[in-house]
PyMOL Python script that loads the backbone (N, CA, C, O; Angstrom):
from pymol import cmd

cmd.read_pdbstr("""\
ATOM      1  N   UNK A   1    -204.881 -12.203  92.972  1.00  0.00           N
ATOM      2  CA  UNK A   1    -204.742 -13.421  93.755  1.00  0.00           C
ATOM      3  C   UNK A   1    -203.281 -13.861  93.749  1.00  0.00           C
ATOM      4  O   UNK A   1    -202.618 -13.813  92.713  1.00  0.00           O
ATOM      5  N   UNK A   2    -202.786 -14.284  94.897  1.00  0.00           N
ATOM      6  CA  UNK A   2    -201.397 -14.750  94.970  1.00  0.00           C
ATOM      7  C   UNK A   2    -201.229 -16.171  94.439  1.00  0.00           C
ATOM      8  O   UNK A   2    -202.186 -16.941  94.350  1.00  0.00           O
ATOM      9  N   UNK A   3    -200.008 -16.488  94.098  1.00  0.00           N
ATOM     10  CA  UNK A   3    -199.648 -17.841  93.677  1.00  0.00           C
ATOM     11  C   UNK A   3    -199.041 -18.536  94.889  1.00  0.00           C
ATOM     12  O   UNK A   3    -198.119 -18.011  95.513  1.00  0.00           O
ATOM     13  N   UNK A   4    -199.552 -19.705  95.217  1.00  0.00           N
ATOM     14  CA  UNK A   4    -199.035 -20.488  96.333  1.00  0.00           C
ATOM     15  C   UNK A   4    -198.357 -21.740  95.798  1.00  0.00           C
ATOM     16  O   UNK A   4    -198.765 -22.298  94.779  1.00  0.00           O
ATOM     17  N   UNK A   5    -197.316 -22.173  96.500  1.00  0.00           N
ATOM     18  CA  UNK A   5    -196.569 -23.368  96.117  1.00  0.00           C
ATOM     19  C   UNK A   5    -196.915 -24.489  97.090  1.00  0.00           C
ATOM     20  O   UNK A   5    -196.990 -24.279  98.301  1.00  0.00           O
ATOM     21  N   UNK A   6    -197.122 -25.681  96.541  1.00  0.00           N
ATOM     22  CA  UNK A   6    -197.485 -26.850  97.336  1.00  0.00           C
ATOM     23  C   UNK A   6    -196.545 -28.010  97.014  1.00  0.00           C
ATOM     24  O   UNK A   6    -195.919 -28.046  95.954  1.00  0.00           O
ATOM     25  N   UNK A   7    -196.461 -28.952  97.945  1.00  0.00           N
ATOM     26  CA  UNK A   7    -195.672 -30.178  97.763  1.00  0.00           C
ATOM     27  C   UNK A   7    -196.586 -31.361  98.031  1.00  0.00           C
ATOM     28  O   UNK A   7    -197.312 -31.386  99.024  1.00  0.00           O
ATOM     29  N   UNK A   8    -196.543 -32.343  97.132  1.00  0.00           N
ATOM     30  CA  UNK A   8    -197.324 -33.565  97.326  1.00  0.00           C
ATOM     31  C   UNK A   8    -196.532 -34.510  98.220  1.00  0.00           C
ATOM     32  O   UNK A   8    -195.366 -34.799  97.950  1.00  0.00           O
ATOM     33  N   UNK A   9    -197.162 -34.987  99.277  1.00  0.00           N
ATOM     34  CA  UNK A   9    -196.501 -35.904 100.209  1.00  0.00           C
ATOM     35  C   UNK A   9    -196.413 -37.322  99.657  1.00  0.00           C
ATOM     36  O   UNK A   9    -195.644 -38.137 100.165  1.00  0.00           O
ATOM     37  N   UNK A  10    -197.200 -37.626  98.613  1.00  0.00           N
ATOM     38  CA  UNK A  10    -197.154 -38.961  98.015  1.00  0.00           C
ATOM     39  C   UNK A  10    -196.094 -39.071  96.923  1.00  0.00           C
ATOM     40  O   UNK A  10    -195.264 -39.980  96.958  1.00  0.00           O
ATOM     41  N   UNK A  11    -196.113 -38.152  95.949  1.00  0.00           N
ATOM     42  CA  UNK A  11    -195.186 -38.283  94.813  1.00  0.00           C
ATOM     43  C   UNK A  11    -194.022 -37.284  94.851  1.00  0.00           C
ATOM     44  O   UNK A  11    -193.085 -37.402  94.061  1.00  0.00           O
ATOM     45  N   UNK A  12    -194.071 -36.304  95.761  1.00  0.00           N
ATOM     46  CA  UNK A  12    -192.980 -35.342  95.890  1.00  0.00           C
ATOM     47  C   UNK A  12    -193.022 -34.182  94.902  1.00  0.00           C
ATOM     48  O   UNK A  12    -192.133 -33.330  94.918  1.00  0.00           O
ATOM     49  N   UNK A  13    -194.024 -34.135  94.054  1.00  0.00           N
ATOM     50  CA  UNK A  13    -194.150 -33.070  93.049  1.00  0.00           C
ATOM     51  C   UNK A  13    -194.373 -31.724  93.727  1.00  0.00           C
ATOM     52  O   UNK A  13    -195.185 -31.619  94.647  1.00  0.00           O
ATOM     53  N   UNK A  14    -193.645 -30.678  93.270  1.00  0.00           N
ATOM     54  CA  UNK A  14    -193.867 -29.295  93.700  1.00  0.00           C
ATOM     55  C   UNK A  14    -194.670 -28.617  92.603  1.00  0.00           C
ATOM     56  O   UNK A  14    -194.347 -28.755  91.423  1.00  0.00           O
ATOM     57  N   UNK A  15    -195.712 -27.886  92.977  1.00  0.00           N
ATOM     58  CA  UNK A  15    -196.531 -27.217  91.977  1.00  0.00           C
ATOM     59  C   UNK A  15    -197.101 -25.936  92.561  1.00  0.00           C
ATOM     60  O   UNK A  15    -197.161 -25.760  93.778  1.00  0.00           O
ATOM     61  N   UNK A  16    -197.515 -25.051  91.675  1.00  0.00           N
ATOM     62  CA  UNK A  16    -198.062 -23.758  92.069  1.00  0.00           C
ATOM     63  C   UNK A  16    -199.524 -23.656  91.658  1.00  0.00           C
ATOM     64  O   UNK A  16    -199.944 -24.220  90.647  1.00  0.00           O
ATOM     65  N   UNK A  17    -200.295 -22.921  92.466  1.00  0.00           N
ATOM     66  CA  UNK A  17    -201.702 -22.697  92.168  1.00  0.00           C
ATOM     67  C   UNK A  17    -202.037 -21.248  92.513  1.00  0.00           C
ATOM     68  O   UNK A  17    -201.615 -20.720  93.542  1.00  0.00           O
ATOM     69  N   UNK A  18    -202.795 -20.632  91.638  1.00  0.00           N
ATOM     70  CA  UNK A  18    -203.309 -19.288  91.864  1.00  0.00           C
ATOM     71  C   UNK A  18    -204.583 -19.415  92.685  1.00  0.00           C
ATOM     72  O   UNK A  18    -205.579 -19.961  92.210  1.00  0.00           O
ATOM     73  N   UNK A  19    -204.555 -18.910  93.923  1.00  0.00           N
ATOM     74  CA  UNK A  19    -205.699 -19.046  94.827  1.00  0.00           C
ATOM     75  C   UNK A  19    -205.866 -17.791  95.657  1.00  0.00           C
ATOM     76  O   UNK A  19    -204.932 -17.004  95.811  1.00  0.00           O
ATOM     77  N   UNK A  20    -207.069 -17.610  96.193  1.00  0.00           N
ATOM     78  CA  UNK A  20    -207.285 -16.482  97.093  1.00  0.00           C
ATOM     79  C   UNK A  20    -206.598 -16.773  98.425  1.00  0.00           C
ATOM     80  O   UNK A  20    -206.318 -17.928  98.746  1.00  0.00           O
ATOM     81  N   UNK A  21    -206.332 -15.732  99.190  1.00  0.00           N
ATOM     82  CA  UNK A  21    -205.696 -15.890 100.494  1.00  0.00           C
ATOM     83  C   UNK A  21    -206.569 -16.765 101.390  1.00  0.00           C
ATOM     84  O   UNK A  21    -206.053 -17.559 102.178  1.00  0.00           O
ATOM     85  N   UNK A  22    -207.852 -16.627 101.275  1.00  0.00           N
ATOM     86  CA  UNK A  22    -208.789 -17.407 102.077  1.00  0.00           C
ATOM     87  C   UNK A  22    -208.642 -18.908 101.824  1.00  0.00           C
ATOM     88  O   UNK A  22    -208.840 -19.712 102.736  1.00  0.00           O
ATOM     89  N   UNK A  23    -208.296 -19.290 100.592  1.00  0.00           N
ATOM     90  CA  UNK A  23    -208.178 -20.712 100.226  1.00  0.00           C
ATOM     91  C   UNK A  23    -206.770 -21.279 100.415  1.00  0.00           C
ATOM     92  O   UNK A  23    -206.561 -22.476 100.217  1.00  0.00           O
ATOM     93  N   UNK A  24    -205.815 -20.453 100.790  1.00  0.00           N
ATOM     94  CA  UNK A  24    -204.401 -20.853 100.812  1.00  0.00           C
ATOM     95  C   UNK A  24    -204.121 -22.152 101.567  1.00  0.00           C
ATOM     96  O   UNK A  24    -203.312 -22.962 101.115  1.00  0.00           O
ATOM     97  N   UNK A  25    -204.769 -22.360 102.696  1.00  0.00           N
ATOM     98  CA  UNK A  25    -204.508 -23.565 103.488  1.00  0.00           C
ATOM     99  C   UNK A  25    -205.559 -24.655 103.320  1.00  0.00           C
ATOM    100  O   UNK A  25    -205.520 -25.669 104.017  1.00  0.00           O
ATOM    101  N   UNK A  26    -206.495 -24.453 102.401  1.00  0.00           N
ATOM    102  CA  UNK A  26    -207.507 -25.474 102.110  1.00  0.00           C
ATOM    103  C   UNK A  26    -206.869 -26.620 101.330  1.00  0.00           C
ATOM    104  O   UNK A  26    -205.874 -26.414 100.634  1.00  0.00           O
ATOM    105  N   UNK A  27    -207.427 -27.823 101.438  1.00  0.00           N
ATOM    106  CA  UNK A  27    -206.881 -28.956 100.692  1.00  0.00           C
ATOM    107  C   UNK A  27    -206.851 -28.690  99.180  1.00  0.00           C
ATOM    108  O   UNK A  27    -207.733 -28.032  98.628  1.00  0.00           O
ATOM    109  N   UNK A  28    -205.826 -29.215  98.540  1.00  0.00           N
ATOM    110  CA  UNK A  28    -205.665 -29.076  97.096  1.00  0.00           C
ATOM    111  C   UNK A  28    -205.149 -30.412  96.549  1.00  0.00           C
ATOM    112  O   UNK A  28    -204.360 -31.090  97.207  1.00  0.00           O
ATOM    113  N   UNK A  29    -205.589 -30.782  95.367  1.00  0.00           N
ATOM    114  CA  UNK A  29    -205.138 -32.034  94.752  1.00  0.00           C
ATOM    115  C   UNK A  29    -203.831 -31.826  94.017  1.00  0.00           C
ATOM    116  O   UNK A  29    -203.621 -30.787  93.390  1.00  0.00           O
ATOM    117  N   UNK A  30    -202.951 -32.815  94.093  1.00  0.00           N
ATOM    118  CA  UNK A  30    -201.681 -32.795  93.373  1.00  0.00           C
ATOM    119  C   UNK A  30    -201.951 -32.791  91.870  1.00  0.00           C
ATOM    120  O   UNK A  30    -202.793 -33.545  91.382  1.00  0.00           O
ATOM    121  N   UNK A  31    -201.236 -31.947  91.148  1.00  0.00           N
ATOM    122  CA  UNK A  31    -201.405 -31.884  89.692  1.00  0.00           C
ATOM    123  C   UNK A  31    -200.880 -33.131  88.997  1.00  0.00           C
ATOM    124  O   UNK A  31    -201.296 -33.434  87.879  1.00  0.00           O
ATOM    125  N   UNK A  32    -199.966 -33.862  89.644  1.00  0.00           N
ATOM    126  CA  UNK A  32    -199.362 -35.047  89.022  1.00  0.00           C
ATOM    127  C   UNK A  32    -200.155 -36.323  89.323  1.00  0.00           C
ATOM    128  O   UNK A  32    -200.552 -37.037  88.402  1.00  0.00           O
ATOM    129  N   UNK A  33    -200.385 -36.610  90.610  1.00  0.00           N
ATOM    130  CA  UNK A  33    -200.985 -37.901  90.975  1.00  0.00           C
ATOM    131  C   UNK A  33    -202.399 -37.788  91.545  1.00  0.00           C
ATOM    132  O   UNK A  33    -203.017 -38.801  91.875  1.00  0.00           O
ATOM    133  N   UNK A  34    -202.914 -36.563  91.663  1.00  0.00           N
ATOM    134  CA  UNK A  34    -204.264 -36.302  92.174  1.00  0.00           C
ATOM    135  C   UNK A  34    -204.447 -36.656  93.649  1.00  0.00           C
ATOM    136  O   UNK A  34    -205.580 -36.766  94.116  1.00  0.00           O
ATOM    137  N   UNK A  35    -203.354 -36.834  94.388  1.00  0.00           N
ATOM    138  CA  UNK A  35    -203.442 -37.111  95.819  1.00  0.00           C
ATOM    139  C   UNK A  35    -203.915 -35.857  96.546  1.00  0.00           C
ATOM    140  O   UNK A  35    -203.645 -34.739  96.108  1.00  0.00           O
ATOM    141  N   UNK A  36    -204.614 -36.048  97.646  1.00  0.00           N
ATOM    142  CA  UNK A  36    -205.018 -34.905  98.452  1.00  0.00           C
ATOM    143  C   UNK A  36    -204.072 -34.693  99.639  1.00  0.00           C
ATOM    144  O   UNK A  36    -204.327 -33.857 100.506  1.00  0.00           O
ATOM    145  N   UNK A  37    -202.980 -35.459  99.665  1.00  0.00           N
ATOM    146  CA  UNK A  37    -201.984 -35.327 100.733  1.00  0.00           C
ATOM    147  C   UNK A  37    -200.919 -34.316 100.301  1.00  0.00           C
ATOM    148  O   UNK A  37    -199.792 -34.678  99.966  1.00  0.00           O
ATOM    149  N   UNK A  38    -201.305 -33.056 100.320  1.00  0.00           N
ATOM    150  CA  UNK A  38    -200.415 -31.973  99.914  1.00  0.00           C
ATOM    151  C   UNK A  38    -200.258 -30.979 101.058  1.00  0.00           C
ATOM    152  O   UNK A  38    -201.102 -30.901 101.951  1.00  0.00           O
ATOM    153  N   UNK A  39    -199.186 -30.234 101.017  1.00  0.00           N
ATOM    154  CA  UNK A  39    -198.923 -29.217 102.031  1.00  0.00           C
ATOM    155  C   UNK A  39    -198.389 -27.965 101.353  1.00  0.00           C
ATOM    156  O   UNK A  39    -197.641 -28.044 100.379  1.00  0.00           O
ATOM    157  N   UNK A  40    -198.776 -26.824 101.869  1.00  0.00           N
ATOM    158  CA  UNK A  40    -198.278 -25.567 101.324  1.00  0.00           C
ATOM    159  C   UNK A  40    -196.809 -25.425 101.682  1.00  0.00           C
ATOM    160  O   UNK A  40    -196.413 -25.658 102.824  1.00  0.00           O
ATOM    161  N   UNK A  41    -196.010 -25.045 100.707  1.00  0.00           N
ATOM    162  CA  UNK A  41    -194.570 -24.893 100.897  1.00  0.00           C
ATOM    163  C   UNK A  41    -194.233 -23.426 101.138  1.00  0.00           C
ATOM    164  O   UNK A  41    -194.994 -22.530 100.774  1.00  0.00           O
ATOM    165  N   UNK A  42    -193.096 -23.202 101.749  1.00  0.00           N
ATOM    166  CA  UNK A  42    -192.575 -21.849 101.896  1.00  0.00           C
ATOM    167  C   UNK A  42    -191.821 -21.541 100.611  1.00  0.00           C
ATOM    168  O   UNK A  42    -190.815 -22.180 100.305  1.00  0.00           O
ATOM    169  N   UNK A  43    -192.302 -20.573  99.874  1.00  0.00           N
ATOM    170  CA  UNK A  43    -191.700 -20.231  98.592  1.00  0.00           C
ATOM    171  C   UNK A  43    -190.496 -19.313  98.777  1.00  0.00           C
ATOM    172  O   UNK A  43    -190.472 -18.469  99.673  1.00  0.00           O
ATOM    173  N   UNK A  44    -189.510 -19.492  97.924  1.00  0.00           N
ATOM    174  CA  UNK A  44    -188.325 -18.644  97.910  1.00  0.00           C
ATOM    175  C   UNK A  44    -188.507 -17.635  96.794  1.00  0.00           C
ATOM    176  O   UNK A  44    -188.957 -17.982  95.702  1.00  0.00           O
ATOM    177  N   UNK A  45    -188.162 -16.395  97.063  1.00  0.00           N
ATOM    178  CA  UNK A  45    -188.314 -15.377  96.039  1.00  0.00           C
ATOM    179  C   UNK A  45    -187.042 -14.563  95.902  1.00  0.00           C
ATOM    180  O   UNK A  45    -186.144 -14.652  96.739  1.00  0.00           O
ATOM    181  N   UNK A  46    -186.969 -13.771  94.847  1.00  0.00           N
ATOM    182  CA  UNK A  46    -185.801 -12.954  94.562  1.00  0.00           C
ATOM    183  C   UNK A  46    -186.265 -11.679  93.882  1.00  0.00           C
ATOM    184  O   UNK A  46    -187.077 -11.729  92.958  1.00  0.00           O
ATOM    185  N   UNK A  47    -185.764 -10.547  94.323  1.00  0.00           N
ATOM    186  CA  UNK A  47    -186.088  -9.263  93.695  1.00  0.00           C
ATOM    187  C   UNK A  47    -184.809  -8.469  93.499  1.00  0.00           C
ATOM    188  O   UNK A  47    -183.938  -8.457  94.369  1.00  0.00           O
ATOM    189  N   UNK A  48    -184.698  -7.809  92.362  1.00  0.00           N
ATOM    190  CA  UNK A  48    -183.502  -7.040  92.047  1.00  0.00           C
ATOM    191  C   UNK A  48    -183.919  -5.737  91.372  1.00  0.00           C
ATOM    192  O   UNK A  48    -184.850  -5.719  90.567  1.00  0.00           O
ATOM    193  N   UNK A  49    -183.233  -4.658  91.699  1.00  0.00           N
ATOM    194  CA  UNK A  49    -183.501  -3.360  91.095  1.00  0.00           C
ATOM    195  C   UNK A  49    -182.181  -2.650  90.861  1.00  0.00           C
ATOM    196  O   UNK A  49    -181.386  -2.490  91.787  1.00  0.00           O
ATOM    197  N   UNK A  50    -181.941  -2.221  89.624  1.00  0.00           N
ATOM    198  CA  UNK A  50    -180.690  -1.534  89.285  1.00  0.00           C
ATOM    199  C   UNK A  50    -179.464  -2.328  89.718  1.00  0.00           C
ATOM    200  O   UNK A  50    -178.533  -1.769  90.298  1.00  0.00           O
ATOM    201  N   UNK A  51    -179.462  -3.622  89.441  1.00  0.00           N
ATOM    202  CA  UNK A  51    -178.360  -4.539  89.762  1.00  0.00           C
ATOM    203  C   UNK A  51    -178.115  -4.684  91.256  1.00  0.00           C
ATOM    204  O   UNK A  51    -177.049  -5.150  91.658  1.00  0.00           O
ATOM    205  N   UNK A  52    -179.063  -4.303  92.075  1.00  0.00           N
ATOM    206  CA  UNK A  52    -178.942  -4.429  93.515  1.00  0.00           C
ATOM    207  C   UNK A  52    -179.986  -5.392  94.052  1.00  0.00           C
ATOM    208  O   UNK A  52    -181.161  -5.272  93.707  1.00  0.00           O
ATOM    209  N   UNK A  53    -179.596  -6.329  94.875  1.00  0.00           N
ATOM    210  CA  UNK A  53    -180.530  -7.306  95.432  1.00  0.00           C
ATOM    211  C   UNK A  53    -181.393  -6.612  96.476  1.00  0.00           C
ATOM    212  O   UNK A  53    -180.881  -6.039  97.438  1.00  0.00           O
ATOM    213  N   UNK A  54    -182.693  -6.668  96.280  1.00  0.00           N
ATOM    214  CA  UNK A  54    -183.649  -6.060  97.212  1.00  0.00           C
ATOM    215  C   UNK A  54    -184.092  -7.104  98.237  1.00  0.00           C
ATOM    216  O   UNK A  54    -184.131  -6.828  99.436  1.00  0.00           O
ATOM    217  N   UNK A  55    -184.422  -8.294  97.762  1.00  0.00           N
ATOM    218  CA  UNK A  55    -184.866  -9.372  98.639  1.00  0.00           C
ATOM    219  C   UNK A  55    -184.553 -10.695  97.972  1.00  0.00           C
ATOM    220  O   UNK A  55    -184.615 -10.814  96.749  1.00  0.00           O
ATOM    221  N   UNK A  56    -184.217 -11.687  98.781  1.00  0.00           N
ATOM    222  CA  UNK A  56    -183.964 -13.011  98.226  1.00  0.00           C
ATOM    223  C   UNK A  56    -184.220 -14.051  99.287  1.00  0.00           C
ATOM    224  O   UNK A  56    -184.272 -13.748 100.479  1.00  0.00           O
ATOM    225  N   UNK A  57    -184.378 -15.267  98.845  1.00  0.00           N
ATOM    226  CA  UNK A  57    -184.648 -16.360  99.763  1.00  0.00           C
ATOM    227  C   UNK A  57    -183.391 -17.039 100.261  1.00  0.00           C
ATOM    228  O   UNK A  57    -183.480 -18.046 100.963  1.00  0.00           O
ATOM    229  N   UNK A  58    -182.213 -16.515  99.916  1.00  0.00           N
ATOM    230  CA  UNK A  58    -180.990 -17.149 100.397  1.00  0.00           C
ATOM    231  C   UNK A  58    -180.517 -16.473 101.672  1.00  0.00           C
ATOM    232  O   UNK A  58    -181.297 -15.783 102.327  1.00  0.00           O
ATOM    233  N   UNK A  59    -179.262 -16.656 102.034  1.00  0.00           N
ATOM    234  CA  UNK A  59    -178.750 -16.138 103.293  1.00  0.00           C
ATOM    235  C   UNK A  59    -178.445 -14.646 103.256  1.00  0.00           C
ATOM    236  O   UNK A  59    -177.864 -14.119 104.204  1.00  0.00           O
ATOM    237  N   UNK A  60    -178.818 -13.959 102.194  1.00  0.00           N
ATOM    238  CA  UNK A  60    -178.590 -12.531 102.115  1.00  0.00           C
ATOM    239  C   UNK A  60    -177.348 -12.168 101.342  1.00  0.00           C
ATOM    240  O   UNK A  60    -177.154 -11.003 100.995  1.00  0.00           O
ATOM    241  N   UNK A  61    -176.516 -13.125 101.069  1.00  0.00           N
ATOM    242  CA  UNK A  61    -175.292 -12.869 100.322  1.00  0.00           C
ATOM    243  C   UNK A  61    -175.499 -13.105  98.850  1.00  0.00           C
ATOM    244  O   UNK A  61    -176.629 -13.234  98.378  1.00  0.00           O
ATOM    245  N   UNK A  62    -174.413 -13.158  98.135  1.00  0.00           N
ATOM    246  CA  UNK A  62    -174.479 -13.467  96.714  1.00  0.00           C
ATOM    247  C   UNK A  62    -173.452 -14.550  96.432  1.00  0.00           C
ATOM    248  O   UNK A  62    -172.804 -15.049  97.352  1.00  0.00           O
ATOM    249  N   UNK A  63    -173.304 -14.906  95.196  1.00  0.00           N
ATOM    250  CA  UNK A  63    -172.347 -15.968  94.876  1.00  0.00           C
ATOM    251  C   UNK A  63    -170.905 -15.516  95.089  1.00  0.00           C
ATOM    252  O   UNK A  63    -170.002 -16.352  95.141  1.00  0.00           O
ATOM    253  N   UNK A  64    -170.673 -14.209  95.213  1.00  0.00           N
ATOM    254  CA  UNK A  64    -169.315 -13.697  95.389  1.00  0.00           C
ATOM    255  C   UNK A  64    -168.877 -13.610  96.833  1.00  0.00           C
ATOM    256  O   UNK A  64    -167.710 -13.320  97.094  1.00  0.00           O
ATOM    257  N   UNK A  65    -169.776 -13.852  97.790  1.00  0.00           N
ATOM    258  CA  UNK A  65    -169.381 -13.763  99.191  1.00  0.00           C
ATOM    259  C   UNK A  65    -170.123 -14.806 100.015  1.00  0.00           C
ATOM    260  O   UNK A  65    -171.155 -15.325  99.592  1.00  0.00           O
ATOM    261  N   UNK A  66    -169.604 -15.100 101.165  1.00  0.00           N
ATOM    262  CA  UNK A  66    -170.272 -16.062 102.041  1.00  0.00           C
ATOM    263  C   UNK A  66    -170.775 -15.411 103.314  1.00  0.00           C
ATOM    264  O   UNK A  66    -171.483 -16.044 104.097  1.00  0.00           O
ATOM    265  N   UNK A  67    -170.418 -14.154 103.530  1.00  0.00           N
ATOM    266  CA  UNK A  67    -170.808 -13.487 104.767  1.00  0.00           C
ATOM    267  C   UNK A  67    -172.093 -12.703 104.642  1.00  0.00           C
ATOM    268  O   UNK A  67    -172.679 -12.316 105.653  1.00  0.00           O
ATOM    269  N   UNK A  68    -172.553 -12.455 103.401  1.00  0.00           N
ATOM    270  CA  UNK A  68    -173.757 -11.672 103.201  1.00  0.00           C
ATOM    271  C   UNK A  68    -173.480 -10.182 103.205  1.00  0.00           C
ATOM    272  O   UNK A  68    -174.415  -9.382 103.230  1.00  0.00           O
ATOM    273  N   UNK A  69    -172.206  -9.792 103.181  1.00  0.00           N
ATOM    274  CA  UNK A  69    -171.858  -8.378 103.188  1.00  0.00           C
ATOM    275  C   UNK A  69    -170.662  -8.147 102.292  1.00  0.00           C
ATOM    276  O   UNK A  69    -169.524  -8.394 102.691  1.00  0.00           O
ATOM    277  N   UNK A  70    -170.912  -7.673 101.081  1.00  0.00           N
ATOM    278  CA  UNK A  70    -169.813  -7.383 100.183  1.00  0.00           C
ATOM    279  C   UNK A  70    -170.235  -6.334  99.160  1.00  0.00           C
ATOM    280  O   UNK A  70    -171.423  -6.048  99.017  1.00  0.00           O
ATOM    281  N   UNK A  71    -169.289  -5.775  98.466  1.00  0.00           N
ATOM    282  CA  UNK A  71    -169.605  -4.741  97.489  1.00  0.00           C
ATOM    283  C   UNK A  71    -170.159  -5.336  96.197  1.00  0.00           C
ATOM    284  O   UNK A  71    -170.774  -4.610  95.416  1.00  0.00           O
ATOM    285  N   UNK A  72    -169.966  -6.625  95.943  1.00  0.00           N
ATOM    286  CA  UNK A  72    -170.462  -7.253  94.727  1.00  0.00           C
ATOM    287  C   UNK A  72    -171.977  -7.260  94.658  1.00  0.00           C
ATOM    288  O   UNK A  72    -172.559  -6.947  93.620  1.00  0.00           O
ATOM    289  N   UNK A  73    -172.619  -7.619  95.768  1.00  0.00           N
ATOM    290  CA  UNK A  73    -174.083  -7.715  95.760  1.00  0.00           C
ATOM    291  C   UNK A  73    -174.751  -6.506  96.402  1.00  0.00           C
ATOM    292  O   UNK A  73    -175.979  -6.419  96.413  1.00  0.00           O
ATOM    293  N   UNK A  74    -173.980  -5.583  96.928  1.00  0.00           N
ATOM    294  CA  UNK A  74    -174.564  -4.375  97.492  1.00  0.00           C
ATOM    295  C   UNK A  74    -175.031  -4.519  98.921  1.00  0.00           C
ATOM    296  O   UNK A  74    -175.678  -3.613  99.446  1.00  0.00           O
ATOM    297  N   UNK A  75    -174.725  -5.623  99.565  1.00  0.00           N
ATOM    298  CA  UNK A  75    -175.110  -5.833 100.966  1.00  0.00           C
ATOM    299  C   UNK A  75    -173.955  -5.402 101.859  1.00  0.00           C
ATOM    300  O   UNK A  75    -173.157  -6.234 102.290  1.00  0.00           O
ATOM    301  N   UNK A  76    -173.865  -4.144 102.129  1.00  0.00           N
ATOM    302  CA  UNK A  76    -172.772  -3.640 102.973  1.00  0.00           C
ATOM    303  C   UNK A  76    -173.257  -3.396 104.372  1.00  0.00           C
ATOM    304  O   UNK A  76    -172.482  -2.970 105.228  1.00  0.00           O
TER     305      UNK A  76
END
""", "prot")
cmd.dss("prot")
cmd.show_as("cartoon", "prot")
cmd.util.cbc("prot")
cmd.orient("prot")
């Protein structure tokens, strides 16, 4: 089962829940205030293999470049 991230519209708390894909968009209660006014968030992820960035939720670059193409992060 995947982990989904949600945001509470009442208190602003971000939290994660392990749910089936079928339940992903079903209502869920906030872990902090128990409000049912929550929305599924777009989660940011990061993957790295052998010091090379495979996938990330940023603009594709690394902290050493702003264009997303440099030898530091392997995005040539």
